C-alpha positions as CSV (number, residue, x, y, z in Angstrom):
1,M,55.5,69.0,99.3
2,H,59.3,69.0,98.7
3,A,58.8,70.0,95.0
4,S,56.5,72.9,95.9
5,S,59.0,74.4,98.3
6,I,61.6,74.3,95.6
7,I,59.2,76.0,93.2
8,L,58.3,78.7,95.8
9,T,62.0,79.3,96.4
10,A,62.7,79.7,92.7
11,I,59.7,82.0,92.3
12,S,60.9,84.2,95.2
13,A,64.4,84.4,93.8
14,T,63.1,85.4,90.4
15,A,60.8,88.0,91.9
16,A,63.7,89.5,94.0
17,L,65.8,89.8,90.8
18,A,63.0,91.6,89.0
19,L,62.7,94.3,91.7
20,P,64.5,97.6,91.1
21,H,67.7,97.8,93.1
22,T,68.4,100.8,95.2
23,P,72.0,101.7,95.9
24,V,73.1,100.9,99.5
25,Q,74.4,103.8,101.4
26,L,77.2,103.0,103.8
27,V,76.9,104.6,107.2
28,P,79.7,105.2,109.7
29,R,80.2,102.2,112.0
30,C,80.7,104.3,115.0
31,G,79.4,107.7,116.1
32,T,80.9,110.9,114.9
33,T,84.2,111.4,113.1
34,V,86.5,114.4,113.7
35,Y,89.6,115.2,111.6
36,P,92.6,117.2,112.8
37,S,92.1,121.0,113.2
38,L,95.9,121.5,113.3
39,V,98.9,119.5,111.8
40,T,102.4,120.9,112.1
41,Y,105.8,119.7,113.3
42,I,108.7,120.9,115.4
43,D,112.3,120.3,114.3
44,S,115.4,120.1,116.5
45,S,117.7,121.2,113.6
46,K,115.7,124.4,113.3
47,P,114.8,125.0,117.0
48,S,113.4,128.6,116.6
49,T,111.4,127.9,113.4
50,S,107.7,127.4,113.3
51,F,106.3,125.6,110.3
52,G,102.6,126.8,110.5
53,S,99.6,124.7,109.7
54,L,100.5,121.8,107.3
55,S,98.7,119.1,105.3
56,K,101.3,116.4,106.0
57,V,102.3,114.5,109.0
58,S,106.1,114.4,109.0
59,A,108.4,112.7,111.5
60,N,112.1,111.6,111.4
61,S,115.0,110.9,113.6
62,K,118.4,109.5,113.8
63,P,120.3,108.4,116.8
64,G,121.5,111.5,118.6
65,G,119.3,113.8,116.5
66,P,118.2,115.8,114.8
67,Y,114.5,115.0,115.4
68,R,111.3,116.1,113.6
69,V,108.2,115.4,115.6
70,A,104.7,116.0,114.3
71,E,102.0,117.7,116.3
72,V,98.4,116.7,115.5
73,Q,95.5,118.3,117.3
74,F,91.7,117.8,117.3
75,S,89.0,120.2,118.2
76,V,86.2,118.2,119.6
77,P,82.7,119.7,119.4
78,A,80.9,120.9,122.6
79,G,78.7,118.2,124.0
80,A,80.8,115.3,122.8
81,G,80.6,112.9,125.7
82,G,82.1,109.6,126.6
83,A,85.3,108.3,125.1
84,C,87.1,109.8,122.1
85,A,89.1,107.1,120.2
86,L,92.2,108.0,118.2
87,N,92.2,105.9,115.0
88,Y,94.1,105.7,111.8
89,A,93.3,104.5,108.3
90,F,95.1,104.6,105.0
91,P,93.3,103.7,101.7
92,S,95.2,101.4,99.4
93,S,95.9,104.4,97.1
94,A,97.6,106.4,100.0
95,T,101.1,107.7,99.5
96,V,103.2,107.0,102.6
97,T,106.9,107.9,102.2
98,V,109.2,105.9,104.4
99,T,113.0,106.5,104.3
100,G,115.8,104.8,106.0
101,T,114.4,101.3,106.3
102,K,112.9,98.7,104.0
103,R,110.7,97.3,106.9
104,P,107.2,98.6,107.7
105,A,107.5,101.8,109.7
106,Q,105.7,102.5,113.0
107,L,105.1,105.8,114.6
108,Q,104.8,106.3,118.3
109,V,102.0,108.6,119.6
110,L,102.4,110.6,122.8
111,K,99.9,112.6,124.6
112,S,100.6,116.3,124.9
113,S,100.5,118.3,128.2
114,G,98.8,121.2,126.5
115,A,97.3,122.6,123.3
116,F,99.4,123.1,120.2
117,K,99.7,126.3,118.1
118,A,100.8,126.7,114.5
119,S,103.6,128.9,115.9
120,D,105.1,126.1,118.1
121,T,108.9,125.6,117.7
122,W,111.3,123.0,119.1
123,N,112.2,125.6,121.8
124,A,108.6,126.5,122.6
125,H,106.0,123.8,122.7
126,P,103.9,121.8,125.2
127,A,105.7,119.0,127.0
128,P,105.1,115.5,125.8
129,G,103.2,113.2,128.1
130,S,103.0,109.5,128.3
131,S,103.1,107.0,125.4
132,Y,99.6,106.6,123.9
133,G,100.0,104.0,121.2
134,V,101.4,103.1,117.8
135,V,100.4,103.9,114.2
136,S,101.5,101.6,111.4
137,P,101.3,103.9,108.3
138,A,101.1,102.0,105.0
139,P,98.8,101.9,102.0
140,G,95.8,99.8,102.9
141,A,96.5,99.8,106.7
142,G,93.6,100.2,109.1
143,P,91.1,101.2,110.1
144,A,92.6,100.6,113.6
145,T,92.2,102.2,117.0
146,V,95.4,103.6,118.7
147,N,93.8,104.3,122.1
148,S,90.9,106.1,123.7
149,E,90.3,108.6,126.5
150,A,87.6,110.9,127.8
151,C,86.6,113.5,125.3
152,A,87.8,117.0,125.9
153,S,87.4,120.2,123.8
154,R,91.0,119.7,122.5
155,L,93.0,116.6,122.2
156,S,96.6,116.9,121.2
157,Y,99.2,114.3,120.2
158,F,102.9,114.2,119.3
159,V,103.7,111.7,116.6
160,Q,107.3,110.5,116.3
161,T,109.4,107.8,114.7
162,F,110.8,105.0,116.8
163,E,114.5,105.2,116.2
164,Q,116.8,102.6,117.7
165,W,114.7,99.4,117.7
166,Q,113.2,100.0,114.3
167,L,116.5,100.3,112.4
168,G,118.1,97.1,111.4
169,A,121.1,95.8,109.4
170,G,121.4,97.7,106.1
171,D,119.1,100.5,107.2
172,A,120.2,104.1,106.9
173,P,120.8,105.9,110.3
174,N,118.0,108.3,109.6
175,L,114.4,107.0,109.8
176,G,111.6,109.2,108.2
177,V,107.9,108.8,107.7
178,E,105.6,111.3,105.9
179,F,102.0,111.1,104.7
180,T,99.2,113.5,103.7
181,Q,96.7,114.0,106.5
182,S,93.1,114.4,105.5
183,K,91.3,117.2,107.3
184,T,87.9,116.1,105.9
185,G,86.6,112.6,104.9
186,P,87.4,110.1,103.8
187,A,90.0,109.2,106.3
188,N,93.7,109.2,105.3
189,G,95.9,109.3,108.4
190,L,94.6,110.0,111.9
191,Y,91.0,110.8,113.0
192,L,88.9,110.7,116.2
193,T,85.6,109.0,116.8
194,Y,83.2,109.6,119.7
195,G,79.6,108.6,120.5
196,C,80.2,104.9,119.9
């Protein structure tokens, strides 16, 4: 009896190897993915300048200024219900430029009090709200969830560098982070998911 079960196992394994293999299609692990509809930044050294719609998230600071703060906004489709989760992912091939420190950079995410426009300037933009979470941009980082909230038609976030606590001995007094933000898949940077 023991020998017959070994033979049946061997026959089954041989038959499985002989069957044609169909490629496996990976499906999203969670609901629907939304990429940013607007990426721009505001800069305290150019307080009246708007930078339009950009393809890179760029943030930098030094103690006492100047400051560059990214604005990232998502347009959520009508009918999206439940929670919208802000996530980040960087493929291993991603280019993340970090200046001013040799340590891994982190970005602070703040909610916005209103919708962003490509014409926002340092002097004219929605007020930042509460701290929402942290992004750790580096090749191969994520996917990870920053935080989640109720879905709304527009979700807007400021993205800025942490300045004081992140700088250490031997670091330059100016900390900067920049990465290309995908506006379509696959994810590189920030993205929302809902319907999970």
